[in-house]
C-alpha positions as CSV (number, residue, x, y, z in Angstrom):
1,M,59.0,117.1,7.6
2,T,61.9,115.2,5.9
3,S,61.6,111.9,4.6
4,T,63.8,109.4,2.6
5,A,60.5,107.8,0.6
6,G,59.4,111.5,-0.5
7,P,56.7,113.7,0.0
8,P,53.9,112.4,2.4
9,T,50.5,112.0,1.1
10,I,47.7,114.0,3.2
11,G,43.9,113.2,3.8
12,V,42.1,115.9,5.1
13,Q,38.9,114.7,7.6
14,I,36.4,117.5,8.7
15,V,33.3,116.1,10.8
16,V,30.2,118.1,10.2
17,F,26.8,118.4,12.0
18,A,23.8,121.1,10.6
19,N,27.0,123.2,9.9
20,P,25.8,125.7,7.3
21,F,26.3,125.4,3.6
22,D,28.3,128.7,3.4
23,Q,30.5,128.2,5.8
24,L,31.5,124.8,4.2
25,C,32.0,127.1,1.4
26,R,34.1,129.4,3.4
27,L,36.1,126.2,4.9
28,A,36.9,124.8,0.9
29,D,38.3,128.3,-0.5
30,G,41.0,128.8,2.0
31,L,41.5,124.5,2.2
32,E,41.9,125.3,-1.6
33,T,44.5,127.9,-1.1
34,A,46.4,126.0,1.3
35,I,46.6,122.7,-0.6
36,R,47.9,124.6,-3.7
37,H,50.6,126.3,-1.8
38,T,51.7,122.9,-0.2
39,A,51.8,121.1,-3.2
40,A,53.5,124.1,-5.0
41,A,55.9,123.5,-2.8
42,G,57.1,120.5,-3.1
43,H,55.5,119.4,0.6
44,A,53.3,116.6,0.1
45,E,51.9,114.3,-3.4
46,G,48.6,113.4,-2.7
47,F,45.5,114.9,-1.0
48,E,42.4,113.1,0.2
49,I,39.5,115.3,1.3
50,A,36.8,113.8,3.2
51,F,33.5,115.0,4.7
52,G,32.1,113.3,7.1
53,D,28.2,114.0,8.4
54,S,26.4,113.3,11.6
55,S,23.5,115.2,10.8
56,P,20.4,113.4,11.3
57,T,19.4,113.5,7.7
58,P,22.6,113.8,4.8
59,L,23.7,117.6,5.1
60,L,25.0,117.7,1.5
61,S,23.2,116.8,-1.5
62,E,25.0,115.8,-4.9
63,A,25.6,119.1,-6.3
64,D,26.8,120.9,-2.5
65,V,29.1,117.7,-2.5
66,D,30.3,118.8,-6.4
67,E,30.2,122.7,-5.0
68,L,33.1,122.0,-2.4
69,R,34.9,119.5,-5.2
70,R,34.9,122.5,-7.2
71,R,36.0,125.0,-4.6
72,I,38.6,122.7,-3.1
73,D,39.8,121.2,-6.1
74,P,39.3,123.6,-9.2
75,L,42.2,121.2,-11.3
76,G,40.6,118.1,-10.2
77,V,43.6,116.6,-9.1
78,H,42.8,115.2,-5.7
79,R,39.8,112.9,-4.1
80,V,37.1,115.0,-2.9
81,S,34.2,112.8,-0.6
82,S,31.2,112.9,1.6
83,T,30.0,109.9,3.8
84,F,27.5,110.1,5.7
85,F,26.8,108.1,9.5
86,D,23.5,107.8,9.6
87,A,24.4,108.5,13.2
88,N,26.2,111.7,15.7
89,L,29.4,110.7,16.3
90,G,30.7,113.7,17.5
91,S,34.0,114.9,16.5
92,G,36.2,111.9,17.8
93,G,34.1,109.7,16.5
94,G,33.3,110.6,12.9
95,S,37.4,111.4,12.9
96,Q,38.0,107.7,13.5
97,R,35.4,106.2,11.1
98,L,37.7,108.6,8.5
99,L,40.7,107.8,9.5
100,E,39.6,103.9,9.1
101,A,38.3,104.8,5.4
102,S,41.5,106.2,4.3
103,A,45.3,105.6,4.2
104,T,47.7,108.1,3.5
105,D,50.6,109.1,5.6
106,L,49.1,112.1,7.5
107,I,45.5,113.3,8.6
108,W,44.7,117.0,8.6
109,V,41.5,117.3,11.5
110,L,39.8,120.4,10.5
111,N,36.7,121.8,12.6
112,P,34.0,122.6,10.2
113,D,33.9,126.2,11.2
114,T,37.9,127.3,10.2
115,V,39.2,128.8,7.7
116,P,42.9,127.8,6.2
117,S,45.5,130.2,6.0
118,P,47.7,130.0,3.2
119,T,50.5,128.3,5.0
120,V,48.9,126.7,8.1
121,L,50.1,123.0,6.4
122,S,53.3,123.5,5.1
123,E,54.3,125.3,8.7
124,M,52.6,122.3,10.8
125,L,54.4,120.0,7.6
126,A,57.9,122.4,9.3
127,M,57.4,121.0,12.7
128,M,56.8,117.2,12.5
129,A,59.6,115.5,13.1
130,A,60.6,112.3,13.2
131,D,59.5,112.2,16.9
132,T,56.1,113.9,16.5
133,A,53.0,112.5,16.4
134,A,51.1,115.7,16.2
135,V,51.5,119.3,15.2
136,D,48.7,121.8,15.8
137,A,48.1,125.1,14.9
138,R,47.9,128.8,16.4
139,Q,43.8,130.0,16.3
140,V,42.5,133.5,15.6
141,P,40.8,135.6,16.4
142,I,40.6,134.1,20.1
143,E,43.5,132.3,20.7
144,H,43.6,129.1,22.6
145,P,45.5,129.3,25.9
146,A,47.2,126.1,26.5
147,G,50.9,126.6,27.2
148,F,53.4,125.5,24.8
149,D,57.5,125.4,25.0
150,P,58.4,128.5,22.8
151,D,61.5,127.2,21.0
152,T,60.3,123.5,20.5
153,G,57.0,123.6,20.5
154,E,56.0,121.1,23.0
155,A,53.0,120.8,24.3
156,A,51.2,118.9,26.8
157,W,48.0,118.4,24.2
158,V,47.2,119.7,21.0
159,C,43.7,120.8,19.7
160,G,41.5,118.9,17.6
161,A,40.0,122.0,15.6
162,C,43.5,121.7,13.6
163,V,45.7,119.4,13.8
164,L,48.1,117.3,11.6
165,L,48.3,113.5,12.5
166,R,51.4,111.0,12.2
167,R,49.1,108.0,10.9
168,T,51.6,105.0,11.9
169,A,51.4,107.1,15.3
170,I,48.0,107.1,16.0
171,E,47.2,103.5,14.9
172,S,49.9,102.2,17.4
173,V,47.8,103.6,20.1
174,G,44.4,103.2,19.2
175,G,43.1,106.1,17.5
176,F,40.5,108.4,18.6
177,D,38.2,107.1,21.2
178,P,34.8,107.3,20.5
179,R,33.2,105.4,23.0
180,F,34.4,107.4,26.2
181,F,35.5,110.7,24.3
182,P,33.0,111.3,21.2
183,M,33.1,115.1,21.4
184,Y,34.9,117.1,24.2
185,C,38.7,116.3,25.6
186,D,39.0,113.3,22.2
187,D,42.3,115.5,21.8
188,V,43.2,115.4,25.0
189,D,43.1,111.8,25.6
190,L,44.6,111.8,21.9
191,S,47.4,113.3,22.9
192,W,48.2,112.1,26.3
193,R,48.1,108.5,24.9
194,L,50.8,109.5,22.2
195,R,52.8,111.1,24.9
196,L,52.9,107.8,27.2
197,D,53.8,106.2,24.3
198,G,57.1,108.1,23.6
199,W,55.8,110.6,20.8
200,K,56.0,114.5,20.8
201,V,52.9,116.7,20.3
202,R,53.9,119.8,19.2
203,H,52.1,123.5,18.8
204,S,53.1,125.6,15.5
205,A,53.1,129.1,16.3
206,R,53.8,130.8,12.9
207,A,50.8,128.0,11.7
208,T,47.5,129.9,11.9
209,V,43.8,129.1,11.3
210,F,40.6,131.2,11.7
211,H,38.5,129.6,14.2
212,D,34.6,131.0,14.3
213,K,34.6,131.4,18.1
214,R,33.1,134.8,19.6
215,L,33.3,136.1,23.6
216,D,31.1,136.6,25.8
217,A,30.0,139.0,27.8
218,D,31.7,138.2,30.5
219,G,35.2,138.0,28.1
220,R,34.9,134.3,28.1
221,P,34.9,132.3,24.6
222,G,31.1,131.5,24.4
223,A,29.6,127.6,25.5
224,S,26.5,125.8,25.0
225,E,24.4,124.1,27.8
226,F,25.4,120.5,25.7
227,E,29.4,121.3,26.1
228,H,29.2,122.0,29.7
229,E,27.8,118.6,30.2
230,S,30.1,116.7,27.3
231,G,33.0,118.8,29.1
232,V,31.9,117.1,33.0
233,L,31.6,114.4,31.4
234,S,35.0,114.1,29.8
235,R,36.6,115.2,32.7
236,L,35.6,112.8,34.9
237,F,36.5,109.7,32.5
238,L,39.9,111.5,32.0
239,A,40.6,111.3,35.1
240,R,39.1,107.9,35.6
241,R,41.5,106.7,33.1
242,Y,44.6,109.1,34.0
243,E,44.9,107.8,37.9
244,R,43.2,110.6,39.4
245,P,40.7,109.5,41.8
246,D,41.0,112.5,43.6
247,V,40.1,114.4,41.0
248,V,37.0,112.1,40.0
249,E,35.3,112.9,43.7
250,Q,36.4,116.8,43.6
251,T,34.7,117.8,40.6
252,L,31.6,115.0,41.2
253,E,31.5,117.1,44.9
254,W,31.7,120.5,42.8
255,V,28.9,119.3,40.6
256,D,26.8,118.5,43.4
257,V,27.4,121.8,45.5
258,R,27.6,124.4,42.4
259,G,26.9,122.7,39.3
260,T,24.0,123.3,37.0
261,A,21.4,121.1,35.8
262,S,23.5,120.4,32.7
263,H,26.5,120.0,35.2
264,R,24.4,117.4,36.9
265,R,23.2,115.2,34.1
266,A,27.0,114.6,33.3
267,A,27.5,113.4,36.7
268,A,24.4,111.4,36.4
269,T,25.7,109.9,33.4
270,Y,29.2,109.0,35.1
271,R,27.7,107.2,38.2
272,A,25.4,105.5,35.8
273,R,27.8,104.2,33.9
274,L,30.3,103.3,36.7
275,V,27.2,101.3,37.8
276,D,27.4,99.6,34.4
277,G,31.0,99.3,34.2
278,D,31.2,101.6,31.4
279,V,34.2,103.9,32.6
280,P,38.0,103.8,31.3
281,E,40.2,101.7,33.2
282,P,43.1,102.9,34.5
283,M,46.1,103.0,32.4
284,P,49.8,102.2,34.4
285,G,51.3,105.1,34.6
286,A,49.4,106.6,32.6
287,G,49.4,109.8,35.8
288,L,52.9,110.8,34.5
289,V,51.9,112.4,31.1
290,A,48.4,114.1,32.4
291,N,47.9,117.0,34.2
292,L,44.2,117.5,35.4
293,D,44.8,120.2,38.1
294,S,44.6,122.8,35.2
295,D,41.7,124.3,33.6
296,Y,43.1,123.8,30.2
297,Y,45.0,120.6,31.1
298,G,48.2,121.4,31.1
299,P,50.2,124.6,31.1
300,N,48.5,127.6,30.3
301,R,49.7,131.2,28.4
302,F,46.9,133.0,30.0
303,R,43.0,132.5,30.9
304,Y,40.1,134.1,29.5
Protein backbone atom coordinates (compact mmCIF):
# COMPACT_ATOMS: atom_id res chain seq x y z
CA MET A 1 0.00 0.00 0.00
CA THR A 2 1.47 3.34 -1.03
CA SER A 3 0.81 6.46 1.00
CA THR A 4 2.33 9.93 1.23
CA ALA A 5 1.47 10.04 4.92
CA GLY A 6 3.69 7.14 5.89
CA PRO A 7 2.92 3.54 6.86
CA PRO A 8 -0.63 2.90 8.08
CA THR A 9 -1.74 1.98 11.56
CA ILE A 10 -3.53 -1.37 11.77
CA GLY A 11 -6.17 -2.64 14.15
CA VAL A 12 -6.48 -6.41 14.44
CA GLN A 13 -9.97 -7.63 15.41
CA ILE A 14 -10.88 -11.13 16.60
CA VAL A 15 -14.43 -11.92 17.70
CA VAL A 16 -14.57 -15.00 19.94
CA PHE A 17 -17.36 -17.23 21.20
CA ALA A 18 -16.46 -19.97 23.69
CA ASN A 19 -13.29 -20.82 21.76
CA PRO A 20 -10.72 -23.14 23.36
CA PHE A 21 -7.88 -21.15 24.86
CA ASP A 22 -5.23 -23.24 23.12
CA GLN A 23 -6.83 -22.27 19.80
CA LEU A 24 -6.44 -18.59 20.66
CA CYS A 25 -2.83 -19.19 21.72
CA ARG A 26 -2.13 -20.77 18.34
CA LEU A 27 -3.66 -17.73 16.64
CA ALA A 28 -1.63 -15.41 18.85
CA ASP A 29 1.65 -17.11 17.93
CA GLY A 30 0.92 -16.76 14.22
CA LEU A 31 -0.20 -13.18 14.69
CA GLU A 32 3.05 -12.26 16.44
CA THR A 33 5.09 -13.54 13.51
CA ALA A 34 2.96 -11.74 10.93
CA ILE A 35 3.06 -8.45 12.84
CA ARG A 36 6.81 -8.70 13.38
CA HIS A 37 7.42 -9.44 9.69
CA THR A 38 5.24 -6.53 8.57
CA ALA A 39 6.70 -4.04 11.06
CA ALA A 40 10.28 -5.03 10.21
CA ALA A 41 9.60 -4.33 6.54
CA GLY A 42 8.26 -0.88 7.41
CA HIS A 43 4.81 -1.66 6.00
CA ALA A 44 2.96 -0.50 9.13
CA GLU A 45 3.83 1.76 12.06
CA GLY A 46 1.44 0.78 14.83
CA PHE A 47 -0.81 -2.11 15.81
CA GLU A 48 -3.79 -2.50 18.12
CA ILE A 49 -5.06 -6.03 18.78
CA ALA A 50 -8.61 -6.31 20.10
CA PHE A 51 -10.50 -9.43 21.14
CA GLY A 52 -14.27 -9.06 21.26
CA ASP A 53 -16.03 -11.65 23.42
CA SER A 54 -19.56 -12.75 22.46
CA SER A 55 -19.53 -15.73 24.84
CA PRO A 56 -22.34 -16.23 27.40
CA THR A 57 -19.87 -15.49 30.19
CA PRO A 58 -16.41 -13.90 29.93
CA LEU A 59 -14.14 -16.28 28.06
CA LEU A 60 -10.83 -14.63 28.92
CA SER A 61 -9.56 -13.93 32.41
CA GLU A 62 -6.99 -11.21 33.08
CA ALA A 63 -4.35 -13.92 33.17
CA ASP A 64 -5.54 -15.25 29.80
CA VAL A 65 -5.32 -11.79 28.24
CA ASP A 66 -1.84 -11.34 29.72
CA GLU A 67 -0.76 -14.66 28.17
CA LEU A 68 -2.15 -13.69 24.76
CA ARG A 69 -0.47 -10.28 25.08
CA ARG A 70 2.85 -11.96 25.87
CA ARG A 71 2.54 -14.20 22.81
CA ILE A 72 1.41 -11.49 20.41
CA ASP A 73 3.62 -8.67 21.68
CA PRO A 74 6.62 -9.98 23.63
CA LEU A 75 8.33 -6.56 23.47
CA GLY A 76 5.31 -4.69 24.81
CA VAL A 77 5.04 -2.12 22.01
CA HIS A 78 1.45 -2.74 20.86
CA ARG A 79 -1.94 -2.45 22.55
CA VAL A 80 -3.68 -5.77 23.24
CA SER A 81 -7.17 -5.71 24.78
CA SER A 82 -10.27 -7.80 25.34
CA THR A 83 -13.87 -6.55 25.52
CA PHE A 84 -16.72 -8.65 26.89
CA PHE A 85 -19.88 -7.76 24.95
CA ASP A 86 -22.30 -9.48 27.36
CA ALA A 87 -24.30 -10.52 24.28
CA ASN A 88 -23.82 -12.74 21.27
CA LEU A 89 -23.24 -10.11 18.60
CA GLY A 90 -22.05 -12.57 15.96
CA SER A 91 -19.06 -11.97 13.72
CA GLY A 92 -20.52 -8.97 11.91
CA GLY A 93 -21.94 -7.37 15.04
CA GLY A 94 -18.78 -7.95 17.04
CA SER A 95 -16.57 -6.65 14.23
CA GLN A 96 -18.67 -3.50 13.97
CA ARG A 97 -18.52 -2.91 17.74
CA LEU A 98 -14.71 -3.25 17.73
CA LEU A 99 -14.38 -1.08 14.62
CA GLU A 100 -16.33 1.73 16.28
CA ALA A 101 -14.04 1.58 19.32
CA SER A 102 -10.83 2.06 17.33
CA ALA A 103 -9.32 4.66 15.00
CA THR A 104 -6.60 2.87 13.01
CA ASP A 105 -6.19 3.42 9.26
CA LEU A 106 -6.77 -0.24 8.42
CA ILE A 107 -8.66 -3.05 10.14
CA TRP A 108 -7.54 -6.66 9.91
CA VAL A 109 -10.43 -8.98 10.77
CA LEU A 110 -9.50 -12.55 11.71
CA ASN A 111 -11.55 -15.58 12.70
CA PRO A 112 -10.45 -17.10 16.02
CA ASP A 113 -9.89 -20.47 14.31
CA THR A 114 -7.23 -19.11 11.95
CA VAL A 115 -3.44 -18.97 12.08
CA PRO A 116 -1.80 -16.22 9.99
CA SER A 117 1.26 -17.07 7.94
CA PRO A 118 4.32 -14.81 8.43
CA THR A 119 3.75 -12.92 5.16
CA VAL A 120 -0.06 -12.83 4.99
CA LEU A 121 -0.43 -9.24 6.17
CA SER A 122 2.39 -7.91 4.00
CA GLU A 123 0.85 -9.58 0.96
CA MET A 124 -2.60 -8.16 1.69
CA LEU A 125 -1.09 -4.70 2.17
CA ALA A 126 0.61 -5.01 -1.22
CA MET A 127 -2.83 -5.46 -2.83
CA MET A 128 -4.36 -2.47 -1.04
CA ALA A 129 -4.28 0.00 -3.95
CA ALA A 130 -5.85 3.45 -3.75
CA ASP A 131 -9.11 2.20 -5.27
CA THR A 132 -9.31 -0.83 -2.96
CA ALA A 133 -11.47 -1.09 0.15
CA ALA A 134 -10.80 -4.70 1.16
CA VAL A 135 -8.36 -7.55 0.51
CA ASP A 136 -8.80 -11.13 1.68
CA ALA A 137 -6.38 -14.04 1.84
CA ARG A 138 -6.13 -17.56 0.47
CA GLN A 139 -7.34 -20.12 3.01
CA VAL A 140 -5.67 -23.47 3.59
CA PRO A 141 -6.10 -26.44 3.87
CA ILE A 142 -9.59 -25.97 2.39
CA GLU A 143 -9.52 -23.20 -0.18
CA HIS A 144 -12.51 -20.96 -0.64
CA PRO A 145 -14.02 -21.59 -4.10
CA ALA A 146 -14.91 -17.94 -4.81
CA GLY A 147 -13.46 -16.71 -8.08
CA PHE A 148 -11.24 -13.69 -8.69
CA ASP A 149 -9.37 -12.06 -11.58
CA PRO A 150 -5.94 -13.74 -11.69
CA ASP A 151 -4.26 -10.55 -12.90
CA THR A 152 -5.84 -7.89 -10.70
CA GLY A 153 -7.26 -9.95 -7.84
CA GLU A 154 -10.64 -8.24 -8.27
CA ALA A 155 -13.44 -10.29 -6.73
CA ALA A 156 -17.21 -10.19 -6.32
CA TRP A 157 -16.76 -10.23 -2.54
CA VAL A 158 -14.12 -10.96 0.08
CA CYS A 159 -14.29 -13.46 2.92
CA GLY A 160 -14.34 -12.19 6.51
CA ALA A 161 -12.25 -15.05 7.92
CA CYS A 162 -9.11 -13.06 7.11
CA VAL A 163 -9.66 -9.67 5.50
CA LEU A 164 -7.92 -6.29 5.55
CA LEU A 165 -10.28 -3.29 5.41
CA ARG A 166 -9.76 0.40 4.70
CA ARG A 167 -11.47 2.38 7.47
CA THR A 168 -12.49 5.36 5.35
CA ALA A 169 -14.20 3.06 2.84
CA ILE A 170 -15.94 0.95 5.48
CA GLU A 171 -17.24 3.98 7.34
CA SER A 172 -18.44 5.59 4.09
CA VAL A 173 -20.93 2.73 3.58
CA GLY A 174 -21.96 2.41 7.22
CA GLY A 175 -19.77 -0.54 8.22
CA PHE A 176 -21.02 -4.04 8.95
CA ASP A 177 -24.78 -4.54 9.26
CA PRO A 178 -25.42 -6.45 12.51
CA ARG A 179 -29.19 -5.99 12.28
CA PHE A 180 -29.59 -8.25 9.26
CA PHE A 181 -26.19 -9.96 8.97
CA PRO A 182 -24.87 -10.62 12.48
CA MET A 183 -23.19 -13.86 11.38
CA TYR A 184 -23.34 -15.20 7.85
CA CYS A 185 -23.05 -13.14 4.66
CA ASP A 186 -21.94 -10.08 6.64
CA ASP A 187 -18.85 -10.10 4.43
CA VAL A 188 -20.88 -10.54 1.22
CA ASP A 189 -23.19 -7.67 2.10
CA LEU A 190 -20.32 -5.36 3.08
CA SER A 191 -18.41 -6.21 -0.12
CA TRP A 192 -21.40 -5.50 -2.33
CA ARG A 193 -22.14 -2.18 -0.63
CA LEU A 194 -18.49 -1.18 -1.06
CA ARG A 195 -18.56 -2.07 -4.75
CA LEU A 196 -21.83 -0.21 -5.21
CA ASP A 197 -20.06 2.82 -3.74
CA GLY A 198 -17.30 2.54 -6.36
CA TRP A 199 -14.63 0.63 -4.42
CA LYS A 200 -12.78 -2.52 -5.50
CA VAL A 201 -12.46 -5.61 -3.34
CA ARG A 202 -9.59 -7.98 -4.10
CA HIS A 203 -8.26 -11.44 -3.27
CA SER A 204 -4.55 -11.92 -2.64
CA ALA A 205 -3.59 -15.43 -3.74
CA ARG A 206 -0.10 -14.90 -2.26
CA ALA A 207 -1.47 -14.12 1.20
CA THR A 208 -2.08 -17.36 3.09
CA VAL A 209 -3.95 -18.09 6.29
CA PHE A 210 -4.63 -21.45 7.93
CA HIS A 211 -8.37 -21.79 8.60
CA ASP A 212 -9.22 -24.77 10.77
CA LYS A 213 -11.97 -26.30 8.64
CA ARG A 214 -12.52 -29.92 7.64
CA LEU A 215 -14.44 -31.71 4.88
CA ASP A 216 -17.30 -33.99 5.85
CA ALA A 217 -17.89 -37.55 4.60
CA ASP A 218 -19.43 -36.16 1.39
CA GLY A 219 -16.36 -34.08 0.60
CA ARG A 220 -17.96 -30.78 1.56
CA PRO A 221 -16.96 -28.26 4.24
CA GLY A 222 -18.82 -29.26 7.38
CA ALA A 223 -21.65 -27.00 8.58
CA SER A 224 -23.79 -27.06 11.72
CA GLU A 225 -27.58 -26.78 11.85
CA PHE A 226 -27.14 -23.21 13.07
CA GLU A 227 -24.99 -22.43 10.04
CA HIS A 228 -27.61 -23.87 7.70
CA GLU A 229 -30.34 -21.81 9.38
CA SER A 230 -28.31 -18.62 9.36
CA GLY A 231 -27.22 -19.18 5.78
CA VAL A 232 -30.79 -19.40 4.48
CA LEU A 233 -31.94 -16.37 6.48
CA SER A 234 -28.96 -14.36 5.22
CA ARG A 235 -29.70 -15.39 1.63
CA LEU A 236 -33.26 -14.15 2.00
CA PHE A 237 -32.09 -10.82 3.41
CA LEU A 238 -29.51 -10.45 0.63
CA ALA A 239 -32.12 -11.14 -2.04
CA ARG A 240 -34.43 -8.59 -0.44
CA ARG A 241 -31.77 -5.86 -0.23
CA TYR A 242 -30.23 -6.50 -3.64
CA GLU A 243 -33.41 -6.33 -5.70
CA ARG A 244 -34.05 -10.03 -6.31
CA PRO A 245 -37.62 -10.76 -5.20
CA ASP A 246 -37.55 -13.79 -7.51
CA VAL A 247 -34.75 -15.30 -5.41
CA VAL A 248 -36.72 -14.65 -2.23
CA GLU A 249 -39.68 -16.57 -3.65
CA GLN A 250 -37.55 -19.38 -5.07
CA THR A 251 -35.72 -19.81 -1.76
CA LEU A 252 -38.93 -19.90 0.27
CA GLU A 253 -40.49 -22.40 -2.15
CA TRP A 254 -37.42 -24.63 -1.98
CA VAL A 255 -37.46 -24.54 1.83
CA ASP A 256 -41.18 -25.37 1.94
CA VAL A 257 -40.72 -28.41 -0.31
CA ARG A 258 -37.21 -29.71 0.40
CA GLY A 259 -35.83 -27.82 3.38
CA THR A 260 -34.71 -29.25 6.68
CA ALA A 261 -35.98 -28.15 10.07
CA SER A 262 -33.20 -25.55 10.30
CA HIS A 263 -34.11 -24.16 6.87
CA ARG A 264 -37.77 -23.95 7.87
CA ARG A 265 -36.86 -22.03 11.02
CA ALA A 266 -35.04 -19.51 8.85
CA ALA A 267 -38.01 -19.15 6.52
CA ALA A 268 -40.36 -18.69 9.47
CA THR A 269 -38.11 -16.00 10.91
CA TYR A 270 -37.99 -14.18 7.59
CA ARG A 271 -41.76 -14.28 7.15
CA ALA A 272 -42.35 -13.02 10.70
CA ARG A 273 -39.88 -10.18 10.26
CA LEU A 274 -41.41 -9.31 6.89
CA VAL A 275 -44.79 -8.86 8.61
CA ASP A 276 -43.12 -6.67 11.25
CA GLY A 277 -41.34 -4.59 8.59
CA ASP A 278 -37.98 -5.72 9.99
CA VAL A 279 -36.30 -6.63 6.69
CA PRO A 280 -33.78 -4.74 4.53
CA GLU A 281 -35.10 -2.09 2.19
CA PRO A 282 -34.15 -2.67 -1.46
CA MET A 283 -31.17 -0.53 -2.47
CA PRO A 284 -31.53 1.33 -5.80
CA GLY A 285 -29.12 -0.11 -8.36
CA ALA A 286 -27.97 -2.84 -5.98
CA GLY A 287 -28.53 -5.51 -8.60
CA LEU A 288 -25.52 -4.13 -10.51
CA VAL A 289 -23.09 -5.61 -7.98
CA ALA A 290 -25.01 -8.60 -6.59
CA ASN A 291 -24.84 -12.17 -7.86
CA LEU A 292 -27.54 -14.34 -6.33
CA ASP A 293 -27.58 -16.91 -9.12
CA SER A 294 -24.47 -18.67 -7.81
CA ASP A 295 -24.11 -20.86 -4.74
CA TYR A 296 -21.08 -18.75 -3.84
CA TYR A 297 -22.58 -15.29 -4.58
CA GLY A 298 -20.28 -14.76 -7.53
CA PRO A 299 -18.03 -16.61 -9.97
CA ASN A 300 -16.42 -19.68 -8.46
CA ARG A 301 -13.25 -21.55 -9.44
CA PHE A 302 -14.55 -24.97 -8.41
CA ARG A 303 -17.27 -26.63 -6.37
CA TYR A 304 -17.13 -28.85 -3.30
